[in-house]
C-alpha positions, 0 to 999 in steps of 0.5 A, a space after each residue: 754074595 749071599 753071605 755078603 747080602 745077609 751081613 750088609 742088610 743085617 746092619 739096617 743101613 741098606 736096601 737091595 733088590 733081591 739077587 742084584 748086588 747093589 746096596 743102596 743107603 740113605 746114610 750119605 755120611 757112610 761114604 766119607 767114613 768108608 773112604 777114611 778107612 780105605 774103601 771107596 763107594 759110589 756116592 754123588 748127587 743125582 740128577 743134578 749137583 743140587 740133589 741129594 747124593 745117590 750112595 750105594 755099594 756095588 759088589 762084583 766078581 772081582 771082590 774076594 770074600 775077604 774084601 766083603 768081610 772087611 767092608 762089613 767089619 768097617 761098616 759095623 764100626 760106623 
């Protein structure tokens, strides 16, 4: 996860609590862009449908290093 943290945080798009594998972004147009590229991330209005989306990436133990590399490559195209 440490390498993923460096690659994702290095884009300038994300904020993160150190040691916690969740990456928050205010670039809400990232979610549809990633979805067009076959990557689904968490993004929905919260706490009500009228509020701005809460857009974040969550990395878990099921993600392989190649998954994270692919994610970083697609984000770099954003």
